[in-house]
C-alpha positions as CSV (number, residue, x, y, z in Angstrom):
1,M,-0.1,0.0,0.2
2,E,1.6,3.3,-1.0
3,K,2.1,5.7,1.9
4,K,0.3,9.0,2.2
5,K,2.6,12.1,1.8
6,I,2.3,14.5,4.7
7,G,4.1,17.8,5.1
8,I,4.7,19.2,8.3
9,L,5.4,22.9,8.6
10,G,6.1,23.7,12.3
11,G,6.7,26.9,14.2
12,T,5.3,29.3,16.6
13,F,2.9,30.9,14.0
14,N,2.9,34.1,16.2
15,P,1.1,35.0,13.9
16,I,0.7,32.8,10.8
17,H,1.0,34.7,7.8
18,I,1.2,34.5,4.1
19,G,4.7,33.6,3.9
20,H,3.9,30.1,5.9
21,L,0.9,29.7,3.5
22,I,2.7,30.0,0.2
23,L,5.6,27.8,1.8
24,G,2.9,25.2,2.5
25,Q,1.1,25.4,-0.7
26,T,4.2,25.3,-2.6
27,A,5.4,22.2,-1.1
28,L,2.1,20.5,-1.5
29,E,2.4,21.2,-5.4
30,Q,5.8,20.5,-5.9
31,F,5.9,17.2,-4.1
32,Q,2.5,16.1,-4.7
33,L,1.8,15.9,-1.1
34,D,-1.6,14.7,0.3
35,Q,-1.9,17.0,3.0
36,V,0.3,19.8,5.0
37,L,0.0,20.0,8.5
38,F,0.4,23.5,10.2
39,M,2.0,22.4,13.7
40,P,2.5,25.2,16.1
41,S,4.9,24.3,18.8
42,K,4.3,24.8,22.7
43,N,7.6,25.4,23.9
44,P,10.2,25.7,21.3
45,P,13.8,25.3,22.8
46,H,15.3,28.3,20.8
47,K,12.5,30.8,21.3
48,Q,12.6,30.7,25.3
49,Q,13.5,34.5,25.6
50,E,10.6,35.9,23.4
51,H,7.1,36.3,24.6
52,I,5.1,33.6,22.8
53,L,1.5,34.0,22.5
54,D,-0.9,31.3,24.5
55,E,-1.0,28.3,22.1
56,Q,-4.6,28.3,21.8
57,I,-4.7,31.5,20.4
58,R,-1.8,30.8,17.7
59,A,-4.0,27.6,17.0
60,K,-7.0,29.8,16.2
61,M,-5.2,32.0,13.8
62,I,-4.1,29.0,12.0
63,Q,-7.6,27.6,11.8
64,L,-8.7,30.7,10.6
65,A,-5.8,31.2,7.9
66,I,-6.2,27.6,6.6
67,A,-10.0,27.2,6.6
68,D,-10.5,27.7,2.7
69,N,-8.1,25.2,1.8
70,P,-9.0,21.5,2.1
71,A,-5.3,20.1,1.7
72,F,-4.3,22.3,4.9
73,A,-4.9,21.1,8.6
74,L,-4.1,22.2,12.0
75,S,-2.1,19.8,13.9
76,T,-2.2,20.2,18.0
77,F,0.3,17.4,18.3
78,E,3.0,19.4,19.7
79,M,0.8,21.6,21.8
80,E,-0.6,18.5,23.5
81,R,2.8,17.5,25.0
82,E,4.3,18.8,28.2
83,G,7.9,20.3,28.4
84,M,10.1,21.4,25.6
85,T,8.9,20.2,22.1
86,Y,11.7,18.6,20.0
87,T,11.3,17.8,16.3
88,A,13.3,14.4,16.8
89,D,10.7,13.3,19.3
90,T,7.7,14.6,17.4
91,L,8.8,13.0,14.3
92,T,9.3,9.6,16.3
93,Q,6.2,9.8,17.8
94,L,4.3,10.3,14.4
95,T,5.9,7.7,12.9
96,K,5.2,5.3,15.4
97,R,1.7,6.3,15.5
98,Y,1.0,6.7,11.8
99,P,3.1,4.2,10.1
100,E,1.2,4.5,6.9
101,E,2.4,7.9,6.4
102,E,5.5,9.5,5.0
103,Y,6.6,12.6,6.3
104,Y,8.1,15.8,4.5
105,F,9.5,18.3,7.1
106,I,9.3,22.0,5.5
107,I,12.1,24.2,7.1
108,G,13.3,27.7,5.7
109,A,16.8,28.2,4.4
110,D,18.3,29.2,7.8
111,S,17.5,26.1,9.5
112,L,19.3,24.2,6.9
113,F,22.7,25.5,8.3
114,Y,21.8,24.8,12.0
115,I,19.6,21.7,11.9
116,D,23.0,19.5,12.6
117,Q,23.1,21.3,16.2
118,W,19.3,20.4,16.8
119,K,18.4,17.6,19.2
120,E,19.1,14.3,17.5
121,P,19.5,15.3,14.0
122,E,20.0,11.8,13.2
123,V,16.8,10.9,14.0
124,I,14.9,13.9,12.3
125,F,16.6,12.4,9.0
126,S,15.7,8.8,9.7
127,H,11.9,9.8,10.1
128,C,11.2,12.2,7.0
129,K,12.3,13.8,3.9
130,L,13.8,17.2,4.7
131,V,12.2,20.2,2.3
132,A,14.4,23.4,2.5
133,A,13.0,26.7,0.9
134,I,15.4,28.7,-1.0
135,R,16.0,32.1,-0.1
136,D,17.7,35.3,-1.6
137,H,20.5,35.5,1.3
138,K,21.7,31.9,0.6
139,T,22.7,31.2,-2.8
140,I,21.8,27.7,-4.5
141,E,25.6,26.8,-4.3
142,Q,25.9,27.4,-0.7
143,M,22.6,25.4,0.0
144,Q,23.7,22.4,-2.2
145,A,26.9,22.4,-0.4
146,Q,25.1,22.4,3.1
147,I,22.9,19.7,1.7
148,R,25.9,17.5,0.6
149,F,27.3,18.0,4.0
150,L,24.2,16.8,5.8
151,T,23.6,14.0,3.3
152,D,27.1,12.5,4.0
153,R,26.9,13.0,7.6
154,F,23.4,11.6,8.5
155,Q,22.3,9.9,5.1
156,G,19.4,11.9,5.0
157,S,17.2,12.8,2.0
158,I,16.9,16.5,1.5
159,A,15.2,18.6,-1.4
160,L,14.8,22.1,-2.4
161,L,11.6,23.9,-2.2
162,N,11.2,26.6,-5.1
163,A,9.0,28.5,-3.1
164,P,8.8,32.3,-3.6
165,N,10.7,34.5,-1.7
166,I,8.3,36.3,0.9
167,D,10.3,38.4,3.2
168,I,7.8,38.4,6.0
169,S,8.5,37.8,9.3
170,S,5.8,37.4,12.4
171,S,8.0,39.7,14.5
172,D,7.2,42.7,11.9
173,I,3.8,41.7,12.3
174,R,3.6,42.1,15.8
175,K,5.6,45.4,15.8
176,R,3.0,46.6,13.0
177,S,0.2,45.7,15.2
178,Q,1.5,47.4,18.3
179,E,2.0,50.6,16.4
180,G,-1.6,50.3,15.1
181,K,-0.5,49.9,11.4
182,N,-2.4,47.9,9.0
183,I,-1.2,44.2,8.7
184,Q,-4.1,43.4,5.9
185,Y,-1.5,42.1,3.1
186,Y,0.5,40.5,5.6
187,V,-1.8,37.9,7.1
188,M,-5.1,36.4,5.7
189,P,-8.3,38.8,6.2
190,K,-9.7,36.7,9.0
191,V,-6.6,36.4,11.0
192,A,-6.1,40.4,10.5
193,A,-9.8,41.0,11.6
194,Y,-9.2,38.4,14.8
195,I,-5.9,40.1,15.8
196,K,-7.7,43.5,15.7
197,D,-11.1,42.5,17.5
198,N,-9.2,40.9,20.2
199,N,-6.5,43.4,20.6
200,I,-3.8,40.5,20.4
201,Y,-0.6,42.4,20.1
202,R,-1.5,45.7,21.1
């Protein structure tokens, strides 16, 4: 039986913006995925110093953002776990629970250059195909060299994602919201309305 191809896009999503959605849609099309899971993290180890919004609010914004796309789904898998959420643990548990699924873990270009410093990278590579988005500040040559390094070291499977370079950050959106500026073209309309109506970043 052929395995279902599932993309995973993780992150704090504080808030989810159009760059995330374009990344998900591009991966869906390029790798002919059956579904893309948007998986908000609960306690990401690398973002302990930032003020991270309550996960239920972040999850609600994801639901609003992806409501119109039947191939997109919210996964609360990491939110339901206690303590730090590590990608290696998440993928280990997912593959154990859903052996009929094949995972494509979607990351930005920057993450490709420090994933070898994540917890148990060899476990990550053993449980998924890594999909890295190309970005302007990293050349194709730099990314291909890093892919060769990681493939040799961890025997992983890594592919480049040809997504448009949308240079939007959640921190910029939070700052704009705090300053009372318009964010309507940065996030989906329902998300913009939700942030405004609930004074989320004010």
